ROMI-236368 format. One line per field, with one value per residue: x, y, z of N, C-alpha, C in turn; residue in three letters; residue number from 0. Coordinates in pm, 1 decimal, decimal comma. Layout:
nxx: c(X ...)
nyy: c(Y ...)
nzz: c(Z ...)
caxx: c(X ...)
cayy: c(Y ...)
cazz: c(Z ...)
cxx: c(X ...)
cyy: c(Y ...)
czz: c(Z ...)
type: c(ALA ...)
seq: c(NUM ...)
***
This chain:
nxx: c(4895,4 4639,9 4674,4 4661,6 4429,4 4455,0 4284,8 4353,9 4361,4 4550,7 4889,3 5052,7 4933,0 4961,6 5240,8 5287,4 5149,0 5285,3 5515,8 5403,5 5285,6 5505,2 5596,7 5411,6 5219,1 5083,2 4834,6 4788,4 4530,9 4465,4 4214,4 4107,8 4084,5 3924,7 3622,7 3312,2 3170,4 3371,3 3529,2 3347,6 3327,6 3583,2 3570,9 3358,8 3472,4 3680,6 3563,9 3494,1 3684,2 3932,9 4123,2 4059,2 4122,3 3986,6 4083,8 4036,9 4049,9 3938,1 3829,5 3739,9 3510,2 3324,4 3468,0 3295,4 3076,5 3197,8 3285,2 3039,6 2944,2 3127,4 3051,8 2796,0 2846,2 3007,5 2865,2 2935,1 3121,3 3225,3 3156,1 3312,5 3562,0 3652,5 3863,5 3937,7 4138,0 4243,6 4333,4 4424,5 4647,0 4899,5 4906,2 4953,6 5206,6 5352,9 5301,2 5462,2 5714,6 6036,3 6238,1 6502,4 6485,3 6333,6 6511,3 6712,1 6588,8 6533,7 6283,7 6013,8 5917,1 5602,3 5356,5 5096,3 4911,5 4656,6 4498,4 4643,1 4723,1 4750,7 4843,2 4988,8 5187,5 5314,6 5432,9 5640,7 5826,7 6161,6 6366,1 6558,7 6455,0 6225,4 5870,8 5793,7 6042,5 6095,5 5885,2 5961,8 6198,8 6099,8 5956,7 6163,6 6278,8 6057,5 5859,9 5666,0 5548,0 5556,7 5393,0 5146,1 5093,1 5070,0 4865,4 4529,3 4364,1 4551,4 4640,1 4402,7 4373,9 4617,2 4585,4 4383,6 4442,4 4686,0 5041,5)
nyy: c(4502,4 4712,9 5057,8 5178,5 5413,0 5703,8 5924,7 6230,9 6509,5 6724,0 6843,9 6778,2 6546,1 6383,9 6362,1 6212,4 5970,8 5885,3 5787,2 5584,5 5412,1 5331,5 5103,1 5035,2 5073,4 5376,5 5625,6 5954,8 6175,5 6494,2 6635,9 6861,1 7114,7 7073,1 7058,4 6923,4 6775,8 6704,1 6535,6 6328,8 6237,6 6129,3 5921,6 5768,3 5688,2 5517,3 5327,3 4988,9 4913,2 4968,9 4988,7 5199,6 5446,4 5679,1 5952,9 6151,0 6425,1 6418,3 6647,3 6701,2 6551,2 6247,8 5947,8 5770,4 5937,2 6141,9 5995,8 5917,8 6169,5 6240,2 6056,6 6147,0 6393,1 6325,3 6137,6 5909,3 5779,8 5502,9 5395,9 5201,1 5244,9 5475,1 5647,6 5785,8 6033,8 6094,5 6353,8 6527,7 6495,3 6549,0 6433,2 6169,0 6180,8 6251,4 6030,1 5829,5 5921,0 5844,1 5728,5 5795,8 6011,3 6185,3 6249,6 6366,9 6602,9 6711,2 6668,4 6562,0 6226,0 6129,3 5936,9 5904,7 6015,4 6077,5 6304,7 6504,6 6800,9 7011,7 7268,8 7218,6 7058,8 7242,7 7408,7 7252,4 7238,8 7263,2 7559,6 7576,2 7436,7 7415,5 7373,9 7170,3 7045,7 6947,9 6762,8 6580,3 6487,5 6359,4 6155,7 6016,3 5852,4 5716,2 5520,4 5260,1 5062,2 5174,1 5393,2 5269,6 5195,8 5437,9 5585,7 5557,1 5584,0 5562,6 5301,4 5158,4 5222,5 5115,3 4847,5 4778,2 4864,3 4751,6 4810,3)
nzz: c(-725,0 -603,3 -503,7 -162,2 -65,5 117,2 298,3 424,0 651,8 624,3 560,7 788,4 877,1 650,1 640,1 873,9 811,8 588,8 700,6 857,5 663,9 514,5 380,4 194,0 -110,1 -150,2 -192,0 -123,9 -21,8 40,3 205,5 336,2 217,5 6,2 -188,6 -72,6 -265,3 -443,3 -285,1 -240,7 -503,2 -542,9 -351,8 -455,2 -696,5 -618,0 -458,0 -401,7 -589,7 -483,7 -177,1 103,6 358,7 582,7 752,7 1041,4 1273,4 1614,1 1719,0 1973,0 1996,8 2056,8 1929,9 1775,1 1727,7 1579,5 1355,1 1244,2 1174,8 976,3 779,0 727,2 611,4 392,0 188,3 42,7 191,6 380,0 700,6 823,7 728,0 837,7 1054,1 1363,7 1503,2 1823,2 2016,2 1816,9 1531,4 1628,0 1877,6 1818,0 1704,8 1934,2 2091,0 1989,8 2037,0 2082,9 2361,4 2328,4 2149,8 2306,5 2517,4 2368,9 2284,4 2524,9 2640,2 2831,6 2829,8 2745,7 2910,6 2839,7 2574,2 2503,5 2541,7 2434,1 2257,7 1960,3 2031,6 2265,4 2158,0 1986,9 2175,1 2263,2 2061,8 1989,2 1993,9 1790,6 1579,7 1307,2 1310,2 1134,0 1081,4 1335,4 1363,7 1165,9 1279,4 1507,2 1383,1 1264,5 1462,1 1547,7 1762,7 1721,9 1884,5 2141,3 2090,9 2056,2 2317,1 2443,6 2331,0 2278,6 2046,7 1844,7 1888,0 1830,9 1558,3 1450,1 1513,9 1344,4 1087,1 907,6 888,4)
caxx: c(4803,8 4591,0 4724,6 4571,3 4402,0 4448,9 4230,6 4408,4 4320,4 4651,7 5030,5 5104,8 4876,7 5026,3 5378,1 5280,0 5105,5 5392,6 5600,8 5326,6 5265,0 5627,2 5622,0 5297,4 5188,6 4976,9 4801,0 4731,3 4437,1 4442,5 4076,7 4061,3 4052,8 3846,6 3477,4 3249,4 3135,6 3496,9 3567,2 3253,6 3365,0 3698,5 3523,6 3278,2 3562,4 3766,1 3481,3 3480,9 3804,5 4053,5 4106,9 4083,4 4094,1 3953,7 4134,4 3991,4 4069,8 3812,5 3775,0 3679,0 3386,2 3346,4 3507,2 3179,7 2997,8 3272,5 3283,0 2905,1 2937,8 3203,8 2970,3 2683,2 2899,1 3055,5 2769,4 2998,7 3218,4 3179,6 3200,8 3415,4 3690,8 3680,4 3942,6 3941,6 4256,4 4206,4 4253,8 4478,1 4757,7 5016,7 4905,4 5014,9 5350,5 5409,8 5287,1 5574,5 5842,6 6123,2 6310,3 6623,7 6444,8 6290,8 6628,7 6781,6 6520,6 6508,3 6138,5 5967,1 5845,4 5467,7 5303,4 4960,3 4893,6 4517,7 4439,6 4748,4 4673,3 4842,9 4904,2 5090,7 5296,2 5386,2 5513,4 5755,8 5920,6 6284,2 6386,3 6643,9 6383,6 6091,9 5770,1 5801,9 6168,1 6078,6 5800,0 6044,3 6291,4 6021,0 5924,8 6286,5 6297,0 5923,8 5846,9 5526,4 5497,4 5532,3 5277,3 5024,6 5069,6 5048,6 4751,4 4423,8 4316,9 4657,9 4635,3 4287,7 4408,1 4722,7 4532,9 4286,4 4498,8 4826,7 5144,8)
cayy: c(4536,7 4850,8 5134,9 5215,6 5556,4 5754,6 6060,1 6300,3 6649,3 6814,8 6805,4 6713,4 6411,1 6310,1 6335,0 6102,8 5846,7 5839,7 5703,9 5466,9 5323,3 5340,0 4981,1 5008,0 5168,2 5459,4 5752,3 6043,7 6278,5 6594,8 6676,8 6975,8 7232,6 7029,3 7067,6 6795,7 6705,7 6650,2 6423,7 6220,3 6184,1 6042,5 5801,8 5690,6 5632,3 5409,4 5229,7 4859,8 4880,7 4991,7 5005,7 5335,8 5484,7 5820,8 5993,2 6282,5 6456,9 6407,2 6780,5 6688,7 6472,6 6104,7 5891,7 5721,5 6054,8 6210,2 5908,9 5931,1 6303,2 6231,6 5982,4 6232,7 6497,6 6259,5 6026,0 5792,3 5724,8 5388,9 5418,0 5103,2 5295,6 5603,1 5636,8 5915,0 6062,2 6166,0 6468,4 6573,3 6411,1 6574,7 6337,1 6045,9 6208,8 6245,9 5894,4 5748,2 5986,5 5746,3 5782,1 5857,7 6141,8 6267,5 6302,9 6453,8 6732,7 6750,1 6666,5 6448,2 6124,3 6121,8 5801,2 5907,4 6131,8 6078,1 6439,1 6596,4 6878,9 7083,9 7380,3 7161,0 7016,7 7362,4 7458,5 7163,8 7247,1 7335,3 7685,1 7563,0 7359,6 7456,2 7275,4 7058,0 6973,5 6874,5 6647,3 6484,6 6427,4 6266,4 6040,2 5941,8 5750,4 5684,9 5386,8 5219,7 4987,0 5273,1 5474,2 5190,5 5195,8 5574,1 5653,9 5460,2 5591,1 5507,4 5156,1 5109,6 5234,5 5021,3 4711,5 4755,7 4899,6 4710,8 4893,9)
cazz: c(-616,4 -604,1 -389,5 -54,0 -66,2 253,5 304,5 540,9 654,6 571,7 546,2 909,1 875,9 541,1 684,9 969,7 748,9 498,8 785,7 898,3 550,1 433,3 303,0 106,9 -216,0 -93,3 -256,5 -22,8 -65,8 144,9 178,1 415,7 135,5 -109,8 -175,6 -36,9 -388,8 -497,2 -198,2 -271,7 -634,1 -517,0 -281,9 -549,2 -797,9 -565,7 -386,6 -467,1 -667,3 -404,9 -33,1 149,0 496,4 595,2 883,8 1086,5 1415,0 1689,2 1749,1 2105,7 1991,0 2073,7 1800,1 1700,2 1688,2 1473,5 1237,0 1185,8 1115,0 851,0 682,5 690,8 522,4 269,8 177,8 -18,6 285,6 459,1 838,8 862,7 678,1 903,4 1177,6 1431,4 1584,6 1944,9 1975,9 1688,5 1486,8 1712,1 1988,8 1768,0 1695,4 2069,4 2144,3 1943,8 2063,3 2149,5 2477,8 2273,0 2095,5 2420,6 2587,1 2272,3 2283,6 2663,8 2656,6 2910,7 2753,3 2800,9 2918,5 2786,3 2486,9 2458,6 2545,6 2389,3 2144,0 1873,4 2104,1 2353,9 2070,9 1941,4 2287,8 2282,9 1950,0 2028,1 1919,9 1672,2 1477,7 1264,0 1351,4 1040,7 1106,5 1460,8 1332,7 1091,8 1376,4 1589,2 1299,2 1234,6 1566,8 1597,3 1821,2 1701,1 2000,2 2247,7 2050,5 2084,3 2462,2 2493,0 2269,4 2248,7 1908,3 1760,4 1904,2 1754,8 1416,5 1410,4 1525,2 1237,8 956,1 916,1 823,1)
cxx: c(4767,0 4649,4 4616,6 4552,4 4383,1 4404,2 4278,7 4367,1 4423,0 4791,9 5086,8 5057,2 4946,7 5169,6 5379,6 5248,6 5203,4 5489,0 5527,8 5315,9 5387,9 5653,3 5508,8 5287,2 5065,4 4958,5 4731,3 4640,8 4414,3 4308,1 4031,9 4019,6 3977,1 3698,2 3421,7 3219,0 3259,5 3543,3 3478,0 3283,8 3484,7 3651,9 3444,8 3368,2 3644,2 3687,3 3467,6 3604,3 3932,1 4019,4 4128,8 4058,3 4074,2 3988,8 4082,7 4026,5 3934,8 3747,0 3691,4 3541,4 3422,1 3377,5 3389,0 3093,7 3065,7 3269,7 3147,0 2890,4 3011,5 3119,2 2844,8 2727,6 2938,2 2977,9 2831,7 3094,0 3155,6 3239,4 3308,9 3555,5 3732,2 3753,5 3961,2 4065,2 4210,9 4330,5 4294,1 4601,4 4884,2 5022,7 4968,1 5165,3 5414,0 5401,1 5407,2 5710,7 5930,1 6193,8 6439,5 6593,4 6402,9 6411,3 6707,5 6721,9 6489,6 6358,4 6104,1 5888,3 5708,5 5417,4 5163,0 4944,3 4749,3 4453,5 4540,6 4700,6 4786,3 4915,2 5013,4 5212,4 5381,5 5475,6 5639,6 5860,0 6043,4 6308,1 6465,2 6578,1 6256,3 5996,5 5780,0 5929,9 6160,4 5993,4 5880,2 6143,7 6219,3 5993,1 6047,6 6307,1 6163,9 5916,2 5699,2 5468,2 5468,4 5407,8 5146,7 4991,9 5029,1 4925,2 4648,8 4378,3 4424,1 4657,6 4519,9 4317,5 4507,5 4678,2 4439,8 4336,3 4648,6 4919,3 5198,5)
cyy: c(4684,9 4927,3 5152,1 5366,1 5600,1 5900,5 6122,6 6446,7 6740,7 6756,6 6733,4 6568,8 6327,0 6271,2 6213,7 5970,6 5797,2 5751,0 5574,1 5365,3 5314,7 5217,1 4948,5 5111,3 5246,9 5584,8 5837,8 6147,2 6371,5 6660,2 6805,8 7096,2 7196,0 7049,2 6927,8 6711,3 6636,3 6527,3 6303,7 6157,7 6090,2 5910,8 5710,0 5619,2 5513,7 5299,3 5100,8 4816,6 4887,3 5001,3 5154,0 5346,0 5636,0 5861,4 6133,2 6300,3 6450,2 6542,1 6777,9 6621,7 6327,0 6044,8 5842,8 5835,0 6126,2 6127,1 5917,5 6065,6 6305,0 6164,6 6059,3 6338,5 6438,1 6128,9 5898,0 5720,8 5614,0 5400,2 5318,2 5144,8 5426,9 5576,9 5776,7 5923,8 6142,2 6235,1 6514,1 6489,9 6432,7 6479,9 6204,6 6064,1 6190,9 6106,4 5808,5 5811,2 5890,6 5810,4 5849,4 5999,2 6236,5 6330,8 6396,5 6595,0 6785,2 6767,1 6543,7 6353,7 6104,7 5978,6 5791,9 6033,0 6144,2 6216,1 6545,3 6669,1 6952,6 7196,3 7331,4 7117,9 7136,9 7420,6 7375,2 7172,4 7326,7 7455,7 7667,4 7483,5 7431,1 7346,1 7149,8 6977,6 6891,8 6749,0 6539,0 6413,9 6325,1 6139,0 5954,3 5826,8 5703,8 5540,5 5346,1 5145,2 5079,7 5354,9 5401,0 5190,5 5333,7 5643,7 5551,4 5464,2 5541,2 5354,4 5097,2 5112,6 5127,0 4875,2 4676,4 4784,7 4867,3 4803,2 4825,8)
czz: c(-624,8 -485,5 -283,1 -64,3 78,3 247,8 434,9 534,7 588,9 573,6 667,8 916,7 768,0 578,2 779,8 899,2 642,5 576,6 818,5 783,8 459,1 346,3 205,3 -4,3 -171,3 -177,4 -151,4 -88,0 52,5 116,5 245,7 330,5 8,1 -82,5 -147,8 -160,4 -447,2 -416,7 -227,2 -407,3 -621,7 -455,3 -375,3 -650,7 -745,1 -495,2 -466,7 -544,4 -585,6 -257,3 -0,4 298,5 496,4 737,8 917,7 1234,3 1485,7 1714,1 1876,7 2104,8 2019,5 1936,2 1715,1 1646,0 1570,7 1344,9 1166,7 1114,6 980,9 743,1 640,8 590,3 387,0 253,5 121,2 77,2 369,7 599,5 882,0 815,4 743,0 1034,7 1234,1 1520,3 1705,3 2000,4 1835,6 1656,1 1570,6 1831,1 1945,2 1750,6 1834,0 2129,5 2107,2 1963,3 2143,6 2268,6 2432,3 2224,2 2207,9 2488,7 2496,3 2273,1 2423,2 2690,0 2738,9 2819,7 2819,6 2801,9 2857,9 2701,8 2437,1 2457,3 2504,7 2263,4 2071,5 1948,2 2199,1 2273,1 2031,0 2050,7 2310,1 2171,4 1993,8 1937,2 1790,3 1558,6 1434,6 1311,5 1264,2 1063,2 1235,0 1438,3 1260,1 1183,7 1464,0 1509,0 1268,3 1333,9 1624,1 1644,2 1816,7 1820,6 2117,8 2215,9 2080,0 2233,1 2513,6 2436,9 2221,9 2102,8 1811,4 1767,9 1822,3 1605,0 1375,7 1424,6 1408,5 1096,8 961,1 838,4 700,2)
type: c(MET GLN PRO LEU PHE VAL PHE VAL GLU GLY SER ASP ASP GLU ARG PHE PHE LYS LYS TYR PHE SER THR GLN GLN VAL LYS PHE ILE GLN TYR ALA HIS MET LYS ASN LYS GLU ILE CYS GLN TYR LEU ARG ALA ILE LYS GLY ASN SER ARG TYR VAL PHE ILE ALA ASP SER ASP ARG LYS LEU PRO GLY GLU LYS ALA LYS LYS ILE CYS GLU ILE TYR LYS GLU CYS ASP ILE LYS ASN VAL TYR ILE VAL ASN LEU GLU ILE GLU SER TRP TYR MET ALA GLY LEU SER SER HIS CYS SER SER LYS PHE LYS ILE LYS CYS LEU SER ASP THR ASN SER PHE CYS LYS GLU GLN PHE ASN CYS LEU VAL PRO ARG LYS TYR SER ARG ILE ASP PHE MET LEU GLU VAL LEU ARG ASP PHE ASP PHE GLN GLU ALA LYS MET ARG ASN ASN SER PHE ARG PHE PHE SER ASP ASN VAL PRO ARG)
seq: c(0 1 2 3 4 5 6 7 8 9 10 11 12 13 14 15 16 17 18 19 20 21 22 23 24 25 26 27 28 29 30 31 32 33 34 35 36 37 38 39 40 41 42 43 44 45 46 47 48 49 50 51 52 53 54 55 56 57 58 59 60 61 62 63 64 65 66 67 68 69 70 71 72 73 74 75 76 77 78 79 80 81 82 83 84 85 86 87 88 89 90 91 92 93 94 95 96 97 98 99 100 101 102 103 104 105 106 107 108 109 110 111 112 113 114 115 116 117 118 119 120 121 122 123 124 125 126 127 128 129 130 131 132 133 134 135 136 137 138 139 140 141 142 143 144 145 146 147 148 149 150 151 152 153 154 155 156 157 158 159 160 161 162)
***
């Protein structure tokens, strides 16, 4: 079976999706620092031969508007493969923060992370952890079912792209 290609903005996104797709053969492409032409070449090369998903933060735009913008920038990208994270990937990390992990870090378990942003996440990182170590701890006990209830864009993604 061909690998699934997952286009992610950067390392925090890749870390999250490695957990999400842990049972699949996946090839990650961090596109944030690539040239548009290079991204289109990747898309052209895998189109028709392999499956891919293209992940982007909403950047406070409506998901449909942001997905269209992605397809305008990267002409080879098919809108049915574009998934928008509302607001930023940190909202998905927090959506799946298990109650065990919440109490371990003395963090309130959020019932809704749809408007949660990177800055809020950074404020919750315990002093004894680096940001990355904290993310890894959250992912260790990540609760996918809770995440679907706490974040609409995560639910849409997980309902459409199986783990």
